[in-house]
mmCIF file of the N, C-alpha and C atoms, coordinates in Angstrom:
data_MODEL
# 
_entry.id   MODEL 
# 
loop_
_atom_site.group_PDB 
_atom_site.id 
_atom_site.type_symbol 
_atom_site.label_atom_id 
_atom_site.label_alt_id 
_atom_site.label_comp_id 
_atom_site.label_asym_id 
_atom_site.label_entity_id 
_atom_site.label_seq_id 
_atom_site.pdbx_PDB_ins_code 
_atom_site.Cartn_x 
_atom_site.Cartn_y 
_atom_site.Cartn_z 
_atom_site.occupancy 
_atom_site.B_iso_or_equiv 
_atom_site.pdbx_formal_charge 
_atom_site.auth_seq_id 
_atom_site.auth_comp_id 
_atom_site.auth_asym_id 
_atom_site.auth_atom_id 
_atom_site.pdbx_PDB_model_num 
ATOM 1   N N  . MET A 1 1  ? 0.849   -1.166 0.000  1.00 0.00 ? 1  MET A N  1 
ATOM 2   C CA . MET A 1 1  ? 0.000   0.000  0.000  1.00 0.00 ? 1  MET A CA 1 
ATOM 3   C C  . MET A 1 1  ? 0.896   1.231  0.000  1.00 0.00 ? 1  MET A C  1 
ATOM 4   N N  . ASP A 1 2  ? 0.615   2.161  -0.898 1.00 0.00 ? 2  ASP A N  1 
ATOM 5   C CA . ASP A 1 2  ? 1.435   3.369  -0.948 1.00 0.00 ? 2  ASP A CA 1 
ATOM 6   C C  . ASP A 1 2  ? 0.603   4.649  -0.946 1.00 0.00 ? 2  ASP A C  1 
ATOM 7   N N  . SER A 1 3  ? -0.668  4.526  -0.612 1.00 0.00 ? 3  SER A N  1 
ATOM 8   C CA . SER A 1 3  ? -1.508  5.719  -0.471 1.00 0.00 ? 3  SER A CA 1 
ATOM 9   C C  . SER A 1 3  ? -2.730  5.359  0.368  1.00 0.00 ? 3  SER A C  1 
ATOM 10  N N  . TRP A 1 4  ? -3.404  6.398  0.844  1.00 0.00 ? 4  TRP A N  1 
ATOM 11  C CA . TRP A 1 4  ? -4.620  6.195  1.630  1.00 0.00 ? 4  TRP A CA 1 
ATOM 12  C C  . TRP A 1 4  ? -5.524  7.400  1.444  1.00 0.00 ? 4  TRP A C  1 
ATOM 13  N N  . ALA A 1 5  ? -6.748  7.157  1.088  1.00 0.00 ? 5  ALA A N  1 
ATOM 14  C CA . ALA A 1 5  ? -7.784  8.198  0.975  1.00 0.00 ? 5  ALA A CA 1 
ATOM 15  C C  . ALA A 1 5  ? -7.353  9.351  0.073  1.00 0.00 ? 5  ALA A C  1 
ATOM 16  N N  . GLU A 1 6  ? -6.740  9.030  -1.057 1.00 0.00 ? 6  GLU A N  1 
ATOM 17  C CA . GLU A 1 6  ? -6.331  10.083 -1.996 1.00 0.00 ? 6  GLU A CA 1 
ATOM 18  C C  . GLU A 1 6  ? -7.532  10.753 -2.655 1.00 0.00 ? 6  GLU A C  1 
ATOM 19  N N  . ASN A 1 7  ? -8.599  10.014 -2.852 1.00 0.00 ? 7  ASN A N  1 
ATOM 20  C CA . ASN A 1 7  ? -9.780  10.576 -3.503 1.00 0.00 ? 7  ASN A CA 1 
ATOM 21  C C  . ASN A 1 7  ? -10.651 11.307 -2.490 1.00 0.00 ? 7  ASN A C  1 
ATOM 22  N N  . ASP A 1 8  ? -11.105 12.486 -2.889 1.00 0.00 ? 8  ASP A N  1 
ATOM 23  C CA . ASP A 1 8  ? -12.051 13.235 -2.059 1.00 0.00 ? 8  ASP A CA 1 
ATOM 24  C C  . ASP A 1 8  ? -13.458 12.741 -2.391 1.00 0.00 ? 8  ASP A C  1 
ATOM 25  N N  . ILE A 1 9  ? -14.108 12.183 -1.407 1.00 0.00 ? 9  ILE A N  1 
ATOM 26  C CA . ILE A 1 9  ? -15.447 11.625 -1.588 1.00 0.00 ? 9  ILE A CA 1 
ATOM 27  C C  . ILE A 1 9  ? -16.376 12.265 -0.567 1.00 0.00 ? 9  ILE A C  1 
ATOM 28  N N  . SER A 1 10 ? -17.583 12.554 -0.999 1.00 0.00 ? 10 SER A N  1 
ATOM 29  C CA . SER A 1 10 ? -18.607 13.061 -0.080 1.00 0.00 ? 10 SER A CA 1 
ATOM 30  C C  . SER A 1 10 ? -19.747 12.063 -0.040 1.00 0.00 ? 10 SER A C  1 
ATOM 31  N N  . TYR A 1 11 ? -20.229 11.810 1.160  1.00 0.00 ? 11 TYR A N  1 
ATOM 32  C CA . TYR A 1 11 ? -21.343 10.896 1.360  1.00 0.00 ? 11 TYR A CA 1 
ATOM 33  C C  . TYR A 1 11 ? -22.595 11.713 1.643  1.00 0.00 ? 11 TYR A C  1 
ATOM 34  N N  . PRO A 1 12 ? -23.654 11.498 0.860  1.00 0.00 ? 12 PRO A N  1 
ATOM 35  C CA . PRO A 1 12 ? -24.874 12.277 1.081  1.00 0.00 ? 12 PRO A CA 1 
ATOM 36  C C  . PRO A 1 12 ? -25.498 11.925 2.432  1.00 0.00 ? 12 PRO A C  1 
ATOM 37  N N  . SER A 1 13 ? -25.785 12.954 3.190  1.00 0.00 ? 13 SER A N  1 
ATOM 38  C CA . SER A 1 13 ? -26.424 12.750 4.487  1.00 0.00 ? 13 SER A CA 1 
ATOM 39  C C  . SER A 1 13 ? -27.632 13.670 4.598  1.00 0.00 ? 13 SER A C  1 
ATOM 40  N N  . LEU A 1 14 ? -28.290 13.648 5.704  1.00 0.00 ? 14 LEU A N  1 
ATOM 41  C CA . LEU A 1 14 ? -29.560 14.350 5.867  1.00 0.00 ? 14 LEU A CA 1 
ATOM 42  C C  . LEU A 1 14 ? -29.460 15.855 5.620  1.00 0.00 ? 14 LEU A C  1 
ATOM 43  N N  . ASN A 1 15 ? -28.477 16.527 6.242  1.00 0.00 ? 15 ASN A N  1 
ATOM 44  C CA . ASN A 1 15 ? -28.412 17.989 6.157  1.00 0.00 ? 15 ASN A CA 1 
ATOM 45  C C  . ASN A 1 15 ? -27.350 18.514 5.204  1.00 0.00 ? 15 ASN A C  1 
ATOM 46  N N  . ALA A 1 16 ? -26.317 17.721 4.950  1.00 0.00 ? 16 ALA A N  1 
ATOM 47  C CA . ALA A 1 16 ? -25.229 18.164 4.075  1.00 0.00 ? 16 ALA A CA 1 
ATOM 48  C C  . ALA A 1 16 ? -24.402 16.946 3.705  1.00 0.00 ? 16 ALA A C  1 
ATOM 49  N N  . ASP A 1 17 ? -23.544 17.107 2.719  1.00 0.00 ? 17 ASP A N  1 
ATOM 50  C CA . ASP A 1 17 ? -22.653 16.013 2.366  1.00 0.00 ? 17 ASP A CA 1 
ATOM 51  C C  . ASP A 1 17 ? -21.575 15.860 3.430  1.00 0.00 ? 17 ASP A C  1 
ATOM 52  N N  . THR A 1 18 ? -21.192 14.628 3.700  1.00 0.00 ? 18 THR A N  1 
ATOM 53  C CA . THR A 1 18 ? -20.164 14.324 4.689  1.00 0.00 ? 18 THR A CA 1 
ATOM 54  C C  . THR A 1 18 ? -18.897 13.918 3.951  1.00 0.00 ? 18 THR A C  1 
ATOM 55  N N  . PRO A 1 19 ? -17.802 14.679 4.112  1.00 0.00 ? 19 PRO A N  1 
ATOM 56  C CA . PRO A 1 19 ? -16.557 14.347 3.403  1.00 0.00 ? 19 PRO A CA 1 
ATOM 57  C C  . PRO A 1 19 ? -15.863 13.146 4.037  1.00 0.00 ? 19 PRO A C  1 
ATOM 58  N N  . ASN A 1 20 ? -15.019 12.495 3.232  1.00 0.00 ? 20 ASN A N  1 
ATOM 59  C CA . ASN A 1 20 ? -14.271 11.348 3.764  1.00 0.00 ? 20 ASN A CA 1 
ATOM 60  C C  . ASN A 1 20 ? -13.025 11.781 4.527  1.00 0.00 ? 20 ASN A C  1 
ATOM 61  N N  . LYS A 1 21 ? -12.617 13.045 4.403  1.00 0.00 ? 21 LYS A N  1 
ATOM 62  C CA . LYS A 1 21 ? -11.436 13.553 5.110  1.00 0.00 ? 21 LYS A CA 1 
ATOM 63  C C  . LYS A 1 21 ? -11.757 14.904 5.723  1.00 0.00 ? 21 LYS A C  1 
ATOM 64  N N  . ALA A 1 22 ? -11.183 15.147 6.909  1.00 0.00 ? 22 ALA A N  1 
ATOM 65  C CA . ALA A 1 22 ? -11.284 16.455 7.553  1.00 0.00 ? 22 ALA A CA 1 
ATOM 66  C C  . ALA A 1 22 ? -10.051 16.633 8.425  1.00 0.00 ? 22 ALA A C  1 
ATOM 67  N N  . GLU A 1 23 ? -9.406  17.782 8.277  1.00 0.00 ? 23 GLU A N  1 
ATOM 68  C CA . GLU A 1 23 ? -8.214  18.050 9.079  1.00 0.00 ? 23 GLU A CA 1 
ATOM 69  C C  . GLU A 1 23 ? -8.601  18.208 10.549 1.00 0.00 ? 23 GLU A C  1 
ATOM 70  N N  . PRO A 1 24 ? -7.893  17.513 11.439 1.00 0.00 ? 24 PRO A N  1 
ATOM 71  C CA . PRO A 1 24 ? -8.169  17.699 12.866 1.00 0.00 ? 24 PRO A CA 1 
ATOM 72  C C  . PRO A 1 24 ? -7.861  19.143 13.280 1.00 0.00 ? 24 PRO A C  1 
ATOM 73  N N  . PRO A 1 25 ? -8.581  19.677 14.263 1.00 0.00 ? 25 PRO A N  1 
ATOM 74  C CA . PRO A 1 25 ? -8.320  21.037 14.731 1.00 0.00 ? 25 PRO A CA 1 
ATOM 75  C C  . PRO A 1 25 ? -6.878  21.190 15.222 1.00 0.00 ? 25 PRO A C  1 
ATOM 76  N N  . GLY A 1 26 ? -6.351  22.398 15.137 1.00 0.00 ? 26 GLY A N  1 
ATOM 77  C CA . GLY A 1 26 ? -4.979  22.678 15.548 1.00 0.00 ? 26 GLY A CA 1 
ATOM 78  C C  . GLY A 1 26 ? -4.673  22.250 16.971 1.00 0.00 ? 26 GLY A C  1 
ATOM 79  N N  . GLU A 1 27 ? -5.615  22.484 17.880 1.00 0.00 ? 27 GLU A N  1 
ATOM 80  C CA . GLU A 1 27 ? -5.402  22.094 19.281 1.00 0.00 ? 27 GLU A CA 1 
ATOM 81  C C  . GLU A 1 27 ? -5.235  20.579 19.399 1.00 0.00 ? 27 GLU A C  1 
ATOM 82  N N  . MET A 1 28 ? -6.030  19.848 18.635 1.00 0.00 ? 28 MET A N  1 
ATOM 83  C CA . MET A 1 28 ? -5.930  18.391 18.660 1.00 0.00 ? 28 MET A CA 1 
ATOM 84  C C  . MET A 1 28 ? -4.601  17.943 18.043 1.00 0.00 ? 28 MET A C  1 
ATOM 85  N N  . GLN A 1 29 ? -4.163  18.630 16.980 1.00 0.00 ? 29 GLN A N  1 
ATOM 86  C CA . GLN A 1 29 ? -2.883  18.291 16.359 1.00 0.00 ? 29 GLN A CA 1 
ATOM 87  C C  . GLN A 1 29 ? -1.733  18.521 17.331 1.00 0.00 ? 29 GLN A C  1 
ATOM 88  N N  . ALA A 1 30 ? -1.829  19.569 18.126 1.00 0.00 ? 30 ALA A N  1 
ATOM 89  C CA . ALA A 1 30 ? -0.748  19.897 19.062 1.00 0.00 ? 30 ALA A CA 1 
ATOM 90  C C  . ALA A 1 30 ? -0.671  18.909 20.222 1.00 0.00 ? 30 ALA A C  1 
ATOM 91  N N  . ALA A 1 31 ? -1.818  18.459 20.712 1.00 0.00 ? 31 ALA A N  1 
ATOM 92  C CA . ALA A 1 31 ? -1.841  17.602 21.905 1.00 0.00 ? 31 ALA A CA 1 
ATOM 93  C C  . ALA A 1 31 ? -2.079  16.132 21.594 1.00 0.00 ? 31 ALA A C  1 
ATOM 94  N N  . GLY A 1 32 ? -2.539  15.837 20.383 1.00 0.00 ? 32 GLY A N  1 
ATOM 95  C CA . GLY A 1 32 ? -2.917  14.466 20.062 1.00 0.00 ? 32 GLY A CA 1 
ATOM 96  C C  . GLY A 1 32 ? -4.318  14.184 20.579 1.00 0.00 ? 32 GLY A C  1 
ATOM 97  N N  . PHE A 1 33 ? -4.771  12.963 20.373 1.00 0.00 ? 33 PHE A N  1 
ATOM 98  C CA . PHE A 1 33 ? -6.101  12.582 20.837 1.00 0.00 ? 33 PHE A CA 1 
ATOM 99  C C  . PHE A 1 33 ? -6.080  12.380 22.346 1.00 0.00 ? 33 PHE A C  1 
ATOM 100 N N  . ALA A 1 34 ? -7.019  12.994 23.033 1.00 0.00 ? 34 ALA A N  1 
ATOM 101 C CA . ALA A 1 34 ? -7.129  12.804 24.486 1.00 0.00 ? 34 ALA A CA 1 
ATOM 102 C C  . ALA A 1 34 ? -7.753  11.437 24.743 1.00 0.00 ? 34 ALA A C  1 
ATOM 103 N N  . PRO A 1 35 ? -7.165  10.655 25.646 1.00 0.00 ? 35 PRO A N  1 
ATOM 104 C CA . PRO A 1 35 ? -7.706  9.326  25.930 1.00 0.00 ? 35 PRO A CA 1 
ATOM 105 C C  . PRO A 1 35 ? -8.918  9.393  26.860 1.00 0.00 ? 35 PRO A C  1 
ATOM 106 N N  . THR A 1 36 ? -9.679  8.327  26.872 1.00 0.00 ? 36 THR A N  1 
ATOM 107 C CA . THR A 1 36 ? -10.728 8.151  27.874 1.00 0.00 ? 36 THR A CA 1 
ATOM 108 C C  . THR A 1 36 ? -10.063 7.554  29.109 1.00 0.00 ? 36 THR A C  1 
ATOM 109 N N  . TYR A 1 37 ? -10.395 8.088  30.296 1.00 0.00 ? 37 TYR A N  1 
ATOM 110 C CA . TYR A 1 37 ? -9.735  7.608  31.518 1.00 0.00 ? 37 TYR A CA 1 
ATOM 111 C C  . TYR A 1 37 ? -10.611 7.875  32.737 1.00 0.00 ? 37 TYR A C  1 
ATOM 112 N N  . MET A 1 38 ? -10.227 7.275  33.838 1.00 0.00 ? 38 MET A N  1 
ATOM 113 C CA . MET A 1 38 ? -10.877 7.532  35.122 1.00 0.00 ? 38 MET A CA 1 
ATOM 114 C C  . MET A 1 38 ? -10.033 8.573  35.854 1.00 0.00 ? 38 MET A C  1 
ATOM 115 N N  . ASP A 1 39 ? -10.662 9.686  36.246 1.00 0.00 ? 39 ASP A N  1 
ATOM 116 C CA . ASP A 1 39 ? -9.894  10.708 36.957 1.00 0.00 ? 39 ASP A CA 1 
ATOM 117 C C  . ASP A 1 39 ? -9.660  10.275 38.407 1.00 0.00 ? 39 ASP A C  1 
ATOM 118 N N  . ARG A 1 40 ? -8.951  11.100 39.152 1.00 0.00 ? 40 ARG A N  1 
ATOM 119 C CA . ARG A 1 40 ? -8.599  10.740 40.532 1.00 0.00 ? 40 ARG A CA 1 
ATOM 120 C C  . ARG A 1 40 ? -9.811  10.610 41.445 1.00 0.00 ? 40 ARG A C  1 
ATOM 121 N N  . GLY A 1 41 ? -10.903 11.226 41.042 1.00 0.00 ? 41 GLY A N  1 
ATOM 122 C CA . GLY A 1 41 ? -12.132 11.116 41.822 1.00 0.00 ? 41 GLY A CA 1 
ATOM 123 C C  . GLY A 1 41 ? -12.967 9.896  41.440 1.00 0.00 ? 41 GLY A C  1 
ATOM 124 N N  . GLY A 1 42 ? -12.452 9.102  40.496 1.00 0.00 ? 42 GLY A N  1 
ATOM 125 C CA . GLY A 1 42 ? -13.171 7.912  40.061 1.00 0.00 ? 42 GLY A CA 1 
ATOM 126 C C  . GLY A 1 42 ? -14.220 8.169  38.993 1.00 0.00 ? 42 GLY A C  1 
ATOM 127 N N  . ASN A 1 43 ? -14.192 9.367  38.414 1.00 0.00 ? 43 ASN A N  1 
ATOM 128 C CA . ASN A 1 43 ? -15.153 9.721  37.375 1.00 0.00 ? 43 ASN A CA 1 
ATOM 129 C C  . ASN A 1 43 ? -14.605 9.363  36.000 1.00 0.00 ? 43 ASN A C  1 
ATOM 130 N N  . LEU A 1 44 ? -15.483 8.872  35.156 1.00 0.00 ? 44 LEU A N  1 
ATOM 131 C CA . LEU A 1 44 ? -15.104 8.558  33.786 1.00 0.00 ? 44 LEU A CA 1 
ATOM 132 C C  . LEU A 1 44 ? -15.008 9.848  32.980 1.00 0.00 ? 44 LEU A C  1 
ATOM 133 N N  . VAL A 1 45 ? -13.864 10.081 32.370 1.00 0.00 ? 45 VAL A N  1 
ATOM 134 C CA . VAL A 1 45 ? -13.656 11.244 31.512 1.00 0.00 ? 45 VAL A CA 1 
ATOM 135 C C  . VAL A 1 45 ? -13.569 10.722 30.079 1.00 0.00 ? 45 VAL A C  1 
ATOM 136 N N  . ILE A 1 46 ? -14.506 11.151 29.259 1.00 0.00 ? 46 ILE A N  1 
ATOM 137 C CA . ILE A 1 46 ? -14.554 10.697 27.871 1.00 0.00 ? 46 ILE A CA 1 
ATOM 138 C C  . ILE A 1 46 ? -13.531 11.483 27.054 1.00 0.00 ? 46 ILE A C  1 
ATOM 139 N N  . GLY A 1 47 ? -12.707 10.764 26.325 1.00 0.00 ? 47 GLY A N  1 
ATOM 140 C CA . GLY A 1 47 ? -11.678 11.387 25.498 1.00 0.00 ? 47 GLY A CA 1 
ATOM 141 C C  . GLY A 1 47 ? -12.239 11.926 24.191 1.00 0.00 ? 47 GLY A C  1 
ATOM 142 N N  . ASP A 1 48 ? -11.332 12.340 23.333 1.00 0.00 ? 48 ASP A N  1 
ATOM 143 C CA . ASP A 1 48 ? -11.722 12.888 22.037 1.00 0.00 ? 48 ASP A CA 1 
ATOM 144 C C  . ASP A 1 48 ? -12.333 11.805 21.149 1.00 0.00 ? 48 ASP A C  1 
ATOM 145 N N  . PRO A 1 49 ? -13.338 12.181 20.366 1.00 0.00 ? 49 PRO A N  1 
ATOM 146 C CA . PRO A 1 49 ? -13.868 11.224 19.400 1.00 0.00 ? 49 PRO A CA 1 
ATOM 147 C C  . PRO A 1 49 ? -12.851 11.037 18.271 1.00 0.00 ? 49 PRO A C  1 
ATOM 148 N N  . LEU A 1 50 ? -12.675 9.828  17.852 1.00 0.00 ? 50 LEU A N  1 
ATOM 149 C CA . LEU A 1 50 ? -11.754 9.522  16.759 1.00 0.00 ? 50 LEU A CA 1 
ATOM 150 C C  . LEU A 1 50 ? -12.609 9.289  15.524 1.00 0.00 ? 50 LEU A C  1 
ATOM 151 N N  . THR A 1 51 ? -12.677 10.294 14.653 1.00 0.00 ? 51 THR A N  1 
ATOM 152 C CA . THR A 1 51 ? -13.543 10.180 13.486 1.00 0.00 ? 51 THR A CA 1 
ATOM 153 C C  . THR A 1 51 ? -12.792 9.576  12.309 1.00 0.00 ? 51 THR A C  1 
ATOM 154 N N  . ALA A 1 52 ? -13.542 8.933  11.429 1.00 0.00 ? 52 ALA A N  1 
ATOM 155 C CA . ALA A 1 52 ? -12.956 8.387  10.205 1.00 0.00 ? 52 ALA A CA 1 
ATOM 156 C C  . ALA A 1 52 ? -12.339 9.509  9.376  1.00 0.00 ? 52 ALA A C  1 
ATOM 157 N N  . GLN A 1 53 ? -12.969 10.684 9.378  1.00 0.00 ? 53 GLN A N  1 
ATOM 158 C CA . GLN A 1 53 ? -12.448 11.806 8.596  1.00 0.00 ? 53 GLN A CA 1 
ATOM 159 C C  . GLN A 1 53 ? -11.069 12.225 9.090  1.00 0.00 ? 53 GLN A C  1 
ATOM 160 N N  . HIS A 1 54 ? -10.859 12.262 10.399 1.00 0.00 ? 54 HIS A N  1 
ATOM 161 C CA . HIS A 1 54 ? -9.550  12.638 10.943 1.00 0.00 ? 54 HIS A CA 1 
ATOM 162 C C  . HIS A 1 54 ? -8.506  11.578 10.618 1.00 0.00 ? 54 HIS A C  1 
ATOM 163 N N  . VAL A 1 55 ? -8.865  10.310 10.791 1.00 0.00 ? 55 VAL A N  1 
ATOM 164 C CA . VAL A 1 55 ? -7.921  9.227  10.497 1.00 0.00 ? 55 VAL A CA 1 
ATOM 165 C C  . VAL A 1 55 ? -7.556  9.240  9.015  1.00 0.00 ? 55 VAL A C  1 
ATOM 166 N N  . ASN A 1 56 ? -8.538  9.406  8.136  1.00 0.00 ? 56 ASN A N  1 
ATOM 167 C CA . ASN A 1 56 ? -8.253  9.455  6.699  1.00 0.00 ? 56 ASN A CA 1 
ATOM 168 C C  . ASN A 1 56 ? -7.341  10.621 6.353  1.00 0.00 ? 56 ASN A C  1 
ATOM 169 N N  . PHE A 1 57 ? -7.586  11.789 6.955  1.00 0.00 ? 57 PHE A N  1 
ATOM 170 C CA . PHE A 1 57 ? -6.740  12.958 6.695  1.00 0.00 ? 57 PHE A CA 1 
ATOM 171 C C  . PHE A 1 57 ? -5.303  12.687 7.138  1.00 0.00 ? 57 PHE A C  1 
ATOM 172 N N  . ILE A 1 58 ? -5.138  12.150 8.334  1.00 0.00 ? 58 ILE A N  1 
ATOM 173 C CA . ILE A 1 58 ? -3.799  11.899 8.883  1.00 0.00 ? 58 ILE A CA 1 
ATOM 174 C C  . ILE A 1 58 ? -3.051  10.882 8.030  1.00 0.00 ? 58 ILE A C  1 
ATOM 175 N N  . LEU A 1 59 ? -3.694  9.767  7.707  1.00 0.00 ? 59 LEU A N  1 
ATOM 176 C CA . LEU A 1 59 ? -3.019  8.741  6.905  1.00 0.00 ? 59 LEU A CA 1 
ATOM 177 C C  . LEU A 1 59 ? -2.694  9.237  5.503  1.00 0.00 ? 59 LEU A C  1 
ATOM 178 N N  . CYS A 1 60 ? -3.604  9.973  4.889  1.00 0.00 ? 60 CYS A N  1 
ATOM 179 C CA . CYS A 1 60 ? -3.346  10.542 3.564  1.00 0.00 ? 60 CYS A CA 1 
ATOM 180 C C  . CYS A 1 60 ? -2.143  11.477 3.617  1.00 0.00 ? 60 CYS A C  1 
ATOM 181 N N  . ASP A 1 61 ? -2.105  12.341 4.613  1.00 0.00 ? 61 ASP A N  1 
ATOM 182 C CA . ASP A 1 61 ? -0.998  13.287 4.771  1.00 0.00 ? 61 ASP A CA 1 
ATOM 183 C C  . ASP A 1 61 ? 0.329   12.559 4.992  1.00 0.00 ? 61 ASP A C  1 
ATOM 184 N N  . LEU A 1 62 ? 0.324   11.535 5.832  1.00 0.00 ? 62 LEU A N  1 
ATOM 185 C CA . LEU A 1 62 ? 1.555   10.778 6.097  1.00 0.00 ? 62 LEU A CA 1 
ATOM 186 C C  . LEU A 1 62 ? 2.052   10.060 4.849  1.00 0.00 ? 62 LEU A C  1 
ATOM 187 N N  . TYR A 1 63 ? 1.148   9.435  4.096  1.00 0.00 ? 63 TYR A N  1 
ATOM 188 C CA . TYR A 1 63 ? 1.566   8.759  2.864  1.00 0.00 ? 63 TYR A CA 1 
ATOM 189 C C  . TYR A 1 63 ? 2.119   9.749  1.852  1.00 0.00 ? 63 TYR A C  1 
ATOM 190 N N  . ARG A 1 64 ? 1.503   10.928 1.731  1.00 0.00 ? 64 ARG A N  1 
ATOM 191 C CA . ARG A 1 64 ? 2.029   11.938 0.804  1.00 0.00 ? 64 ARG A CA 1 
ATOM 192 C C  . ARG A 1 64 ? 3.433   12.374 1.214  1.00 0.00 ? 64 ARG A C  1 
ATOM 193 N N  . LYS A 1 65 ? 3.640   12.595 2.499  1.00 0.00 ? 65 LYS A N  1 
ATOM 194 C CA . LYS A 1 65 ? 4.964   13.004 2.979  1.00 0.00 ? 65 LYS A CA 1 
ATOM 195 C C  . LYS A 1 65 ? 5.980   11.884 2.804  1.00 0.00 ? 65 LYS A C  1 
ATOM 196 N N  . TYR A 1 66 ? 5.558   10.652 3.011  1.00 0.00 ? 66 TYR A N  1 
ATOM 197 C CA . TYR A 1 66 ? 6.431   9.491  2.815  1.00 0.00 ? 66 TYR A CA 1 
ATOM 198 C C  . TYR A 1 66 ? 6.874   9.403  1.353  1.00 0.00 ? 66 TYR A C  1 
ATOM 199 N N  . LYS A 1 67 ? 5.919   9.542  0.417  1.00 0.00 ? 67 LYS A N  1 
ATOM 200 C CA . LYS A 1 67 ? 6.270   9.480  -1.008 1.00 0.00 ? 67 LYS A CA 1 
ATOM 201 C C  . LYS A 1 67 ? 7.183   10.637 -1.392 1.00 0.00 ? 67 LYS A C  1 
ATOM 202 N N  . ASP A 1 68 ? 6.942   11.816 -0.830 1.00 0.00 ? 68 ASP A N  1 
ATOM 203 C CA . ASP A 1 68 ? 7.800   12.970 -1.093 1.00 0.00 ? 68 ASP A CA 1 
ATOM 204 C C  . ASP A 1 68 ? 9.212   12.711 -0.575 1.00 0.00 ? 68 ASP A C  1 
ATOM 205 N N  . ALA A 1 69 ? 9.323   12.131 0.607  1.00 0.00 ? 69 ALA A N  1 
ATOM 206 C CA . ALA A 1 69 ? 10.643  11.815 1.171  1.00 0.00 ? 69 ALA A CA 1 
ATOM 207 C C  . ALA A 1 69 ? 11.365  10.788 0.307  1.00 0.00 ? 69 ALA A C  1 
ATOM 208 N N  . LEU A 1 70 ? 10.660  9.776  -0.172 1.00 0.00 ? 70 LEU A N  1 
ATOM 209 C CA . LEU A 1 70 ? 11.279  8.780  -1.055 1.00 0.00 ? 70 LEU A CA 1 
ATOM 210 C C  . LEU A 1 70 ? 11.794  9.423  -2.336 1.00 0.00 ? 70 LEU A C  1 
ATOM 211 N N  . ALA A 1 71 ? 11.019  10.348 -2.903 1.00 0.00 ? 71 ALA A N  1 
ATOM 212 C CA . ALA A 1 71 ? 11.441  11.037 -4.123 1.00 0.00 ? 71 ALA A CA 1 
ATOM 213 C C  . ALA A 1 71 ? 12.681  11.886 -3.861 1.00 0.00 ? 71 ALA A C  1 
ATOM 214 N N  . ARG A 1 72 ? 12.738  12.547 -2.723 1.00 0.00 ? 72 ARG A N  1 
ATOM 215 C CA . ARG A 1 72 ? 13.911  13.360 -2.382 1.00 0.00 ? 72 ARG A CA 1 
ATOM 216 C C  . ARG A 1 72 ? 15.146  12.487 -2.194 1.00 0.00 ? 72 ARG A C  1 
ATOM 217 N N  . ILE A 1 73 ? 14.974  11.351 -1.542 1.00 0.00 ? 73 ILE A N  1 
ATOM 218 C CA . ILE A 1 73 ? 16.099  10.431 -1.344 1.00 0.00 ? 73 ILE A CA 1 
ATOM 219 C C  . ILE A 1 73 ? 16.596  9.926  -2.685 1.00 0.00 ? 73 ILE A C  1 
ATOM 220 N N  . ALA A 1 74 ? 15.675  9.549  -3.562 1.00 0.00 ? 74 ALA A N  1 
ATOM 221 C CA . ALA A 1 74 ? 16.067  9.068  -4.890 1.00 0.00 ? 74 ALA A CA 1 
ATOM 222 C C  . ALA A 1 74 ? 16.823  10.145 -5.652 1.00 0.00 ? 74 ALA A C  1 
ATOM 223 N N  . GLU A 1 75 ? 16.384  11.387 -5.529 1.00 0.00 ? 75 GLU A N  1 
ATOM 224 C CA . GLU A 1 75 ? 17.066  12.498 -6.198 1.00 0.00 ? 75 GLU A CA 1 
ATOM 225 C C  . GLU A 1 75 ? 18.470  12.685 -5.635 1.00 0.00 ? 75 GLU A C  1 
ATOM 226 N N  . LEU A 1 76 ? 18.604  12.614 -4.326 1.00 0.00 ? 76 LEU A N  1 
ATOM 227 C CA . LEU A 1 76 ? 19.919  12.760 -3.697 1.00 0.00 ? 76 LEU A CA 1 
ATOM 228 C C  . LEU A 1 76 ? 20.859  11.613 -4.063 1.00 0.00 ? 76 LEU A C  1 
ATOM 229 N N  . GLU A 1 77 ? 20.291  10.444 -4.292 1.00 0.00 ? 77 GLU A N  1 
ATOM 230 C CA . GLU A 1 77 ? 21.098  9.289  -4.664 1.00 0.00 ? 77 GLU A CA 1 
ATOM 231 C C  . GLU A 1 77 ? 21.365  9.237  -6.162 1.00 0.00 ? 77 GLU A C  1 
ATOM 232 N N  . GLY A 1 78 ? 20.942  10.246 -6.873 1.00 0.00 ? 78 GLY A N  1 
ATOM 233 C CA . GLY A 1 78 ? 21.202  10.307 -8.303 1.00 0.00 ? 78 GLY A CA 1 
ATOM 234 C C  . GLY A 1 78 ? 20.229  9.502  -9.139 1.00 0.00 ? 78 GLY A C  1 
ATOM 235 N N  . GLY A 1 79 ? 19.041  9.288  -8.613 1.00 0.00 ? 79 GLY A N  1 
ATOM 236 C CA . GLY A 1 79 ? 18.017  8.588  -9.371 1.00 0.00 ? 79 GLY A CA 1 
ATOM 237 C C  . GLY A 1 79 ? 18.212  7.096  -9.455 1.00 0.00 ? 79 GLY A C  1 
ATOM 238 N N  . GLN A 1 80 ? 19.015  6.548  -8.563 1.00 0.00 ? 80 GLN A N  1 
ATOM 239 C CA . GLN A 1 80 ? 19.277  5.107  -8.618 1.00 0.00 ? 80 GLN A CA 1 
ATOM 240 C C  . GLN A 1 80 ? 18.131  4.316  -8.063 1.00 0.00 ? 80 GLN A C  1 
# 
């Protein structure tokens, strides 16, 4: 596998189309996904929702950067 979610697809839903990719908010990118856990008082704290759109965006971005890095390495190695 050398790519993920390269195609932009929208799924028809009740109020608007739902895209297959969505960039996670900047705050989430900085801190990562917050886990679900029990706090010190024994209360359940629900973590961030992990949406398919966020996962698709992240994997697509990583594969693009990976392919770009491979191309740069090949160029530095003289196209071998």
